[in-house]
C-alpha positions as CSV (number, residue, x, y, z in Angstrom):
1,M,0.1,0.1,0.0
2,R,2.8,2.4,0.7
3,Y,3.9,2.1,-2.8
4,Q,0.6,2.7,-4.2
5,K,0.6,5.9,-2.2
6,L,3.8,7.0,-3.8
7,I,2.8,5.9,-7.3
8,G,-0.3,8.0,-6.7
9,E,1.9,11.1,-5.7
10,I,4.0,10.7,-9.0
11,L,0.9,10.4,-10.9
12,A,-0.7,13.7,-9.5
13,H,2.8,15.5,-9.8
14,A,3.0,14.4,-13.4
15,G,-0.7,15.6,-14.0
16,R,-1.8,12.0,-14.8
17,I,-3.8,11.2,-11.7
18,G,-6.5,8.7,-12.7
19,T,-5.0,7.6,-15.9
20,A,-4.1,4.2,-14.3
21,D,-4.6,2.4,-11.0
22,P,-1.5,2.5,-8.8
23,R,-2.0,-1.3,-8.1
24,H,-1.5,-2.0,-11.7
25,V,1.6,0.4,-12.0
26,E,3.1,-1.5,-8.9
27,A,2.5,-4.8,-10.3
28,W,4.1,-3.8,-13.6
29,M,6.9,-2.6,-11.7
30,R,7.4,-5.8,-9.8
31,V,7.7,-7.9,-13.0
32,E,11.1,-6.1,-13.6
33,H,12.0,-5.4,-9.7
34,P,10.7,-7.7,-7.0
35,T,12.3,-5.4,-4.6
36,L,11.1,-1.6,-5.2
37,D,13.1,-0.6,-2.0
38,A,16.3,-1.1,-4.0
39,L,15.3,1.7,-6.4
40,S,16.4,5.4,-6.2
41,H,13.6,7.9,-6.3
42,E,14.6,8.7,-9.7
43,Q,14.7,5.3,-10.7
44,F,11.2,4.7,-9.2
45,V,9.8,7.7,-11.0
46,A,11.3,6.3,-14.3
47,E,9.8,2.9,-13.7
48,V,6.3,4.4,-13.1
49,G,6.8,5.9,-16.4
50,V,7.5,2.4,-18.1
51,A,4.7,0.7,-16.2
52,L,2.2,3.3,-17.6
53,Q,3.5,2.0,-21.1
54,C,2.9,-1.3,-20.1
55,I,-0.7,-0.7,-18.9
56,A,-1.5,1.0,-22.0
57,A,-0.4,-1.9,-24.3
58,A,-2.0,-4.4,-22.1
59,S,-5.8,-5.2,-21.7
60,A,-7.8,-4.0,-18.7
61,A,-8.2,-7.7,-17.6
62,D,-4.6,-8.5,-18.2
63,N,-3.6,-5.6,-15.8
64,E,-5.9,-6.8,-13.2
65,S,-4.8,-10.3,-13.4
66,L,-1.3,-9.3,-12.9
67,A,-1.9,-7.1,-10.0
68,Q,-4.0,-10.0,-8.4
69,S,-0.8,-12.3,-9.1
70,Y,1.0,-10.2,-6.9
71,G,-1.7,-9.9,-4.1
72,L,-2.5,-6.4,-4.9
């Protein structure tokens, strides 16, 4: 949940609040980085951008399935 709050803040700062479910963003980030604590703030922000691209390329059902697979 704490990552989702940070993701929400990053989305808000970028003017993209509501464009993606923070759970989906976190799930896509975890595909590449199982431990998000190891990312610097700059890396974390960049990975949010990558996750948004993945979300856009996937279906809503796939995004939700991925989030659920991580228990999100």
